[in-house]
N, C-alpha and C positions, 0 to 999 in steps of 0.2 A: 911689872915683870908679870905675865902668863905664863901660865901652864892648864896645859886637859890632858881633860885626864880621862880614857874609853871605858869602857864599864860591859862586859860581854850579858850578856839579856838571851833566856830561848821562849822560842815556842815549848808550848807544855810534847808535844810531836819531835822536837828535837835537843826537850831533857837532857841533863843525866845520868838524873832519879827522879825522875818521873809524881816516883812517894813523896817523895817532897816535896813535892809543889800539892798534892792531895793532905799530906798532915797539915800543910800548912793551911791550904785554906780552910781544914772542915778547925781546925784552930781558931780562926779569923772571920770568917766566914759565914756566922749566923741566920743569912737572911738571903740563900739561896731560892724555899719555897715562898715569904713571903704575898711572892705576890698570885703565885698558886693557891694559898688560902683565899688569897682576897676578892678571888678569880673562884672558887666557892660559895664562899658566905654570896655571894651577889647569887650569882644561879639558886641558891638555895628564897634568897628572898624574894629575888622575880618567881618562885613558885611556888613563897605564899600569900604572892599577889593573885598572883592566877585564881589559887583557888577561893580565899577569904579568907588562909590563914592569918594564925599565927603564930610565927619561929622563933623557938629560944633554944642556945646552942649555948655551943661552950668548948674547945676542940681547938689541935695544932696541926702543921707536921706530927708530928710525932709521939708514938700512946703516950698520956694520960691516963690515973685512973678517972680520974675527973669528965674526962666529953661527953659528950650524948649531941644528938640533933637532932627536937622536935618543932613536929609542925601539927597545932593543936588547933582545932575545925575547921573549914576551912570544906569544901567539896571533894571527893574523891571523882564526879561524874567532870569538873571542868576542867580535868585534864586526858579526853578519849580525843579529846578532838587536838591534841596538843603530835606531831608528828617526830616521834623525840631522834630520830635519826636524824637530822635536823638543827639538835641545838636552837629546841624554837620560841626559848626564852633572854638567852647573851647569847646566841650566836659562838658559847665556848663549851669544849668537848663534855663539862661537870649537867651538865643541863641531862648530858645521860643520863648522867647514874643518880643526877636526885629526884628526873620528874619516876625513870627506874623505881625506882627505891624506896617514894613517897607510891606510887603505883598496886609493887607489892606489898607492902607492908613491914619494910629490912633500912626502911631509911636512914638511922642509926649507923645498922652495923657497912650497906651501904656506902653511907658517906665517910663513917673513918678510916674504912678498909682500903678504901682508894683511895685519899689525903696521907696514910702511910707508908701505904706502896711509894707512894711517888714522894715522900722523904726522903728512902730510903734511895728512890733509883734517882735522886738529884744526889745526895749525897758516898754517892758511891760512887768507885773511879770509877765508874764509865761514863754517869750523871757529871761528875763533876769536871772528867777529860770533854764532857761535850758541851760544856756552858767554855769554856774555854776555849776554849777550837771554833768556837761560834765568835766565839765574842775580842778571839786574836789578840786575845795575853801574853805576855813577854810575865819568865819568872825567872830572880836569879840564881844561883849555881845550887843555895841553901834552901833553895826551892819559898823563896817570900816571893810576893805581887813587887814585880815594879813598876813606879810608879811616875 
């Protein structure tokens, strides 16, 4: 005996209750910013190597009381030749923040502020919507991801 079952799934723009989708994503996709954090670490490591310093850090996408970033040793004079707008360390936008933060003496503040703003955006309705739309994901009526 053969039985055919059909299921209706929705894009984020067609979903009758997009808030259910946003809630489901926030409750289940805890790694939306994992790539962002790794890119920031890569930019910091490249900067530390460029200036001859040692990188020490502990941070995440969302504020935590123990967050910090520092490069000890190293020589600020080695960043004079860097064209910051070209993202010369890794070709990723975070180069801009790490170079300017190091140059201005506020690396910790600059990096943590940028990461935390990005975390807020990624998990905002707008950020989730963009992520879902770009990846052409589908969701069930209750907001759950359709696999």
